[in-house]
N, C-alpha and C positions, 0 to 999 in steps of 0.2 A: 497871507490868508491861510487858514488851516483847512485842509481837505476834510470833507465830511464823508464818512464811510456810510454809504447807502445800504450796505448789506445788513441783513438781519436773519436770524434763524427762526424757523417755524417747525412745528411737529404736526404730522397728520396721520391719519389711519387710511391705508388703501385697502379697499375691498375688492379683491381680484378674483376673476373667474379662473378656477383651476380644473383642467380636464386633461387626462393623460393621452387620450386619443379620441377620434371621432365617435367610436362606438362605446367608449367608457363613460360612466356617469360623471357629471360635472357638478361643481358647487362653488359658491363664493367663499373665500377665506380672507379674514382680516389680518393685516400685518401692520405693526407700528413703524412709522418712518419718522424718527426723531432728530432734532437738532440739525435740520437741513438748511443749507444756505439758500435763501429765497431766490438767488440769481441762478441756481442750477436748473438745468432743463428737466423736463418730466422723465426723459429716458435716463438721465444721470441719477435721478432719484430712484428709478427702478434698479439701476446698477448697484446703488448703495444697499437697497433692500436685499438684492440677490447676494451681495457680499456677506451680509449678516446671515442669510439662510445657509450659505455654503459653509461658513465657519461653524454653524450648529449641526452640520451634517444633513441638512434638509435639501430637498429638490428645489433648485432655483426656478423662478418664474420664467417660462419661455415667452419671449417676445421678439419680433422681427425688427431689424434696423439695418441701415447701411451708411448712407452719406451723412446723416444727421445735419443736413443743411437745407432741408425742405425741397430737395431736387428729385429724389427717387421715389418717394411715396411708400417706401417699404415699411415705415414706422406706424402704419395705420392701426389706431386703437380707438375704441369708443370710451370716452371719459365723461362720466356723469350724464350718460345718455346721448352725448353728441359726438359724432365722428371727429377725431382729432382734438377734441377738447373745447374749452370755452372761447378761444380766440377766433378771429375772423381772418380768413385768407392766409392761414398758416397751417403747417403740418404738426403732427404730434411732437416731433423733435424740436420744434420752435416754440413749444409751449413751456413756459417757465413756472417754477413753483411760486413766484410772486403773484401768479394769477389766483392763488388759493389763500385761504385764511388759516391762521393757526388754529388747530383743533378740528379742521375739516375732516369729514369722511369722504374719500374720493372713490367712486365706483369705477372700476376698470374692467372692460370686457372686450372680446374680439368683435370684429365686424360680423353681423348676423345676416346671412343670405344663403339660400340653398345652393346657389352656384359657387359659393365660396366655402367649401367644406372645411371644417376645423381640422387642424393638424395636431396642435397641442396648446393648451392654455390660451394665450392671446394670439397665436399664429394661425392664420387661415391660408388655404391654397387659392390663390387668385390667378391661376394659370388659364382660367376661362377667358380672361382679358387677352392673353397672348393668342388664344385660338381665334378670337374675333378679329384681331389685327392680321393674323395669318390668312384668314379668309378673304381679307381685302386685297391681298397680293401686293405685287410691286407695280411700279410704273414702267411703261415701255420706253419712255424718253431716256436716252443715254445721258449719263451725267458726266463721266470721265473726270477730268480735272476741274477745279473750280472755274465756272464760266465768268465772263465779265459781268459786272453788276447790271449793266444796261443791255445785255445781250437779248433778253426776253422782257419786253416791257410789261409791267404788272401795275395796274392802277393802285394808287396808294391805299385807297379804302379796302381793296381786296387783300393787299399785302398785310395791312394792319389786322384784318379779321383772321387771316390765315395764321398770323403769329399768335393771336389770342387763342385760337383753337389748338395750336401746336403746344401751348403752355401746359396742356393736360399731362399729368405725370402718372396717370393710370393707377392711382392709389386705391380706388374703390369706395371713397367716401360717399359718392353720389348714390351708389347701390345701398350702402349701409343706412343712409339717411332716408331713403325712399320706403314708404310703407309697403310697396309692391316689390321691393328689391329690383327695380328697373335699372338697366345699364344704358338708358337712352342718352344721357348727357355724355358719357364716355364715348359711345359709338358716334354720336353726333359730332363731337370734337374731332375724332379721327377721320370721319368722312369729310367734314368741312375743310379740314386742313388742306387736303389734296384737291378737294373739289373747287376750291377758290383759286387755285394756281394753274397756269397753262399746262404744266407738266402732268397734272392729274386728270386732264380731260379725256384722254383716250379710254381709260377704264372707269370713267365716272359712274356710268349707269350700272355696270356689272358689280362695281365695288360696293355701292350702297345696298344693292339687292343681296349680295353674298354676306355682308357683315350683319345686316339686320336678320337674315335667315339664321346665321350662326348664333346670334344673340338669343333668338327665340329657342333654338335647339338646345342651348345650354341651360335653359331653365330660368332665365331672368324674367322678371315680371313686366307688365305693361306700364306705360306712363299715363298718369291721370292728372298731370299738370298742377301739382301742388308746389313744385319748385323747391322742395327741400334739398334737392340735388345741388343746385347752384348756390344755395345758402351755406351748405356744408363744404363746398369745394375749396380746397386750400389755395387754388389758383384763381378763384372767383370767376370761373368760366360761365358765361351767360347761358341761361336756358333758351335764349333766342336761337342758338345753334340747333336745338331740337326741331324747331319749326323749319329751319333751313333744310335739315336732313329729311324731314317729312315731305317737303316739296320735291326734293330730289328723288325720294323713294316712289312717290306717286307718278312722277314723270317716267321714271325707269320702268315701273310696272306697266304703265300704259304702252310704252314702246315694246316691252316684252310680249304684251298681249296682241297688239295690232301690227307692230313692226319688229318682229324678233331679230331680224338681221341687223337692224339699227341698234338695238339694245346690246347685241353681242359685240358690236363695234364700239360701244361706249358713246360718249358725247351728249349727256343730258345737259341741256342749256338752261 
């Protein structure tokens, strides 16, 4: 049998947001990207365009990336109005040029949110997410060396849900997709991850109160249940976690109001 080469070349125009800094004026600039292998990733395409700009003595397009394996979430871009691009359940680095047609104009811009200030071009500062996680603190349960798998019984349903929540890579697509720039899906995933496990019970009440408070303080918007967040999430994290976090928050708020000593000790059931 003769092997069939499925590779083909395409040429597109990328319309990229260029902005030197947060306070500088910004604009869209068109760049041709020609004779591209359709199997290259979107970030590889940007590398090719940047190589051409560098050879011409022009400023390359600034964009963030790291693992390029859909694990870290650093590659967050808005492509044709959708965070991470046209695919479902994948990050920008897992988006391939075969997702586009020859001759397409592809609009590329950074995530837009007040809490994600622009650094340069397509790079934004998402350290607000780090501050929310830091507000949640640590767990008091000693970990030490790896415990035996059955040392602390965890119902399978809870373990599965905790793993689903832990899949969040903190990329910010949920914020970029939300018309209110809400971080509720991100915070809900981080709260639920520990709230479903025995080790997270001691600080469960104070954790949800602290993380939601920090989210509000940092300028993220409120949730109005349109669920664009879960639709744009590269890890397909369910918006059901938001309802779970809301229940925890209401219980913790009740304890703080009527039983402050109980809330301080954690233990939202």
